[in-house]
N, C-alpha and C positions, 0 to 999 in steps of 0.2 A: 579769686575763683571766677570762672567764666560765666557762671549763671547770674552773678550780680550785675552783669552788663544788661540784663533783660529787666526792664522796669516792672513787668508783671510779677516776676519772681521776687524782686526786692520788696514790692508792696505787700505781697502775700506773707513773706517772711517777717516783715516789720509788724504787721497786724498781730501775728501769733506771738512774736517776742514781746511786744508791748503788753498784750493781755496776760501772758504768763509771768513776766517780770513784775508787772503792776500788782498782780494777785499775791505774789510772794512778798513783795515789799509791804503791801497793806497788812498782810498777816503778821509780819514782823513788827510793824510800827503801831498797830492798833492797840488801844487801851481796853482792858476788860471792863465791861460795864453791863448793868442789867437794864435792858430797855423797858419802857412802859408801854402797855397796850392801850393806854388812854391818853389822848392829846388834850391839853388844856390851853386856854388863851392866857393873856397877860393878867386877867382878873381872876384866874383860877377856876374858870367855868369850863366844863367838859364840852369840847366841840367835835370830837370824833373818837371812834373806837377802831382799833386795829382789825383788819388792814386799812391803813390810812389812805385817803385820796392823794393824788399827785399834787405837789406844791413845790415852792422854791426850796424848802428844806428836804423834801422827799420827791425828787424828780420822777421816780417810778413808783411812788407810793411806798408802802411797807408790807411786810409779811404779817402773819397772824399774831406774832409776838411783839410787833412794833419796831423791828429792825429795818433800817433803811435798805430798800431792795436793791439799790445800786451796789452797795457794799456787800450784800449777800451774793449777788451775781459775780462780783469781783473776787470774793473769797472762794467761790466754787470753781473759778476758772482754773486754778492750779490743780485741783483734783481731776477735773474733766480732761484738760490737756495733758496733765501728767500721766493719767491712766491711758490715754491714747498713745503717748510716747512709749510707755512701758509695754503695751500690747504690740505696737509696731516693731520695736527693737527685738522683742522676744520672737516674734514671727520670723523676722529676717535672719536672725542668728540661727535659729533652729532649722529654717529652710535651707540655709547655706550648708550646714553640717549634713543634713539628710541628702542634699543634692550631691555632695561629695561621695556619700556612701552609694548612691544610686549608680554612679559611674563604674563601680566595681562589682555590681551584681550581674548575673547572667542576663542575656538579652530578653529571654522569654519572661523573666520576672519584671524587667523594666517595661515591657509591653503591657503586662497585666496591670502594673501600677498606673501607667498612662491611661488605660481604659477606666480604671476606678476613679482616677482624679477628674476625668471628664464629667462625672456626675456633679461635682462641686461647682462647675462653671454655670450650671443652670439651677442649682438648688437655692432656695430662699434661705440665706444664712441667718437672717434675723429670726425666722421661725425655728430653725434648728437650735439656735442659741437659746431661745426662750424655752424650748422643750427640755433642754439639758440643764438650764440654770434654775428654772421655776421650782423644781422639787426642793432645792436647798434654800432658795430665797423666799418662797411663798408657802409651800405646803408644809415643810418641816423646818422652818426657820428657827423654831424654839430649840431644836436639837443641835444646831451648829452655831459656833461663835462667829463674831464679826470677821475675824481674820480668816476662818475657814470658808465663810461665804465669799469673801473677797478672792481667795485663792481659787475657789471653784469657778467663779466668774472669769477670772484671768485665764485659767487653763483652758476653759471652753472656748473663749474668744481667740486664743492663740492657736489651738489645735484645728479649728474649723478651716482655716485657709492654708495651713502648712502643706497638705498634699498637693494642692494646685501650685503653690509657690515653688515647692521643691522640684516638681517635674519641669516647671518653666525654667528655673535656673539651671537644672541639669541639661536641658535641651540647648540652652545658650552655651553652656560649657562644652558640650559635644561639638557644636559648630565651631567654637573657638579652638578646640583641640586639633582641628584639621589644619590650622595654620602651620606654616613651615617652621617658624622659630620655636613653636611649642612641640611640634612633631619630632624635632631633632634635639630637644633639650635633654632627654635621657642619655643621649650619646655623650654629653658633657658631664654626666654623673649626677644629674638632678633626679631626686626621688619624686614620688607622686605628691607628697605633702609640700615639698619645696616648689614644685612646678605650680601647684594650686595656689600657694600663698604668694609667690614672687612673680608669676607670669599671668595666671588666669584672673585672679581677683583684681589686680590693677586694671586690666583691660575691661573687666566687667563692671568696674565701679560706677561709671555713668548710668548704666542700666539698673544697677542695684539701688542707686540713689533715687532714681525715678520710681522704681517699684516701692521703695520705702515711703515716699511721699504719697503715692497712690494708696498704699495700705493704711496710712494715717487717715486719709479721707474716708476710706471704707469703714474703718473702726469707728470714726465719729458718727457716720450714718447709722451703724448698728446700735450704738448707744442711744441715739435719738429714737430709733424704732423700739428698743427695749423699754424706753421711758413710757411710751404710749401703751405698752403691755404691762405696766406697773411693776417694773423691776427696779429695785433700789441698788445702787452701787456705792460702796463706801460706808455701809452701816446705817442703821435707822433706829429710831426710838418710838415706841408705841405709847400713846397717852389716852387714858380712858376718861370720858366726860359723862357726867350725869346731869340731865336737864329735866325739868318738869314737862310731862306730856300734855296732851289735849285734855284728858280726863283727870289730870292732877297726879297721876301715877308717874314716878320718875322713869325716864328713858335713858338707858346707858348705851353709848356707842364709842367706838375706838377709832383713833386716827393715827396715822404713821407719818413721822417726820424724819427727814434726812439729817444725819449727823455731819456729813461733809459738805452739804450745799452743792453737790454735784448737779450740773444743769439738768440732766435727765431726771434725777430724783426730785428736783424742784417742780418739774412738770407733773410728776406723779402726785406729790403731796398737795399741790394746789389745784388739782383738777376739779375738786368739788366746788372751788370758788370761781370757776371759769366764768359763769354768767354774772356773778356779783362783782368780781374784780378780775376781768380778763387779762389785765397786764401781768398778773402773777404767772400766767401760762405763756402768754405771747412773748414776754421778755426773754426767758431762757430759750424758746424756739428761735428767736432772732439771733441769739448768741450762737446757736448751732449753725444757723444759716451763714452768719458772718465768717465763722471759722471754715466752713465748707467752701465759701467763695475764696478765702485766702489760700486754702490748699489747692484749689483748682487754678488759681493764678500762678502758684508755684509750679504746678505741673505744666501749664501752658508755657511759662518762661523757659523751663528746662527743655521742653520739646523744640521750641524755637531755636534755642542755643545749639542743640544737637544738629538740627537741620542746617543751620548756617555753617556749622563746622564741617559737615559732610559736603556741602556745596563748595566750600573753600578748598577742601582736599581734592575734589574732582577737578576744579579749575587748575590746581597746581599740577595734577597728573596730566591734564590735557595740554597745558602750556609746556611742560617738560617734554612731552612727546613731539610737540611741534618744533621745538628747538633742536632736536636730534637731527644730525645730517642724514640725508637719504643715502641709499646704497650706491647710486650712480655718482655721487660726489665724494665718496669715501676715499681717502688717500691710500694709494697702494704702496706698500713697502717693497723697495727693490731688494731682491736677494742677490747676494754675491755669488758669482759663478766660479767654480774651481777650474784652474787652467789645466 
């Protein structure tokens, strides 16, 4: 693959693959155990209570239940990155199908859809996502199952960018359809679906791949934004605590914990501990930043590869034109005269 020749693309891809494969491997090999929220020394004396401070055994400390936070982040990587992959692939597949349909609609409908899709270029997608997801995840979470909440979140994040992507891909297809080899393909018996699958998609594959990586970065950013708006992805559990108040009367309060350890959900559940144990919030934020940098490296590598390829093609065209003989030196074929 030509993109692997670019160091930035390879580095970004390696970071994402290592995180995802490491998370899956850890989940398969880990042993089920019940952590202790109290830390004892060799003499059996209590020295700390969860969340634990950073140490050699706990490089990033622990969560409220005594789990090593490094392993918590590693386990949540497969849910975060897996969710990003699911959203990105769904967006691209749906957008490609709709773009094919847009090519067959009348021109006035296509212009109307173009004008409507322009709104989404400037719309704050994170706010729209929050307004559509919050009723199911926050306000009426008791009436929806975890699977229903997950499907609502997935559908909202997919549909938000489909109009813009569909119009963008349809415009690219319209430009490509003006090429001579595609314009004359119906004369050889090729139908619309055949031309789309065999001629147009292979030519569009570099741009579609670049769009896919860009959409992955955008999805990751939206997940991070939703985290600060207290949206849990992947299910959650509510735990009620009762503690003695100032006047001796019991005080009851409720806390929500993520079932999947998705990075955004970790930010939400640990926000109350930010001032006491800031690493519980900073660590998942850094994971988001690392993956965003990796995706941007991939996009940069793909753009450099395409630019180098276009420059090589221009050089070939220029050199071939220079080697062609000029008209003044073209050999003249002698015609035979009839007697």
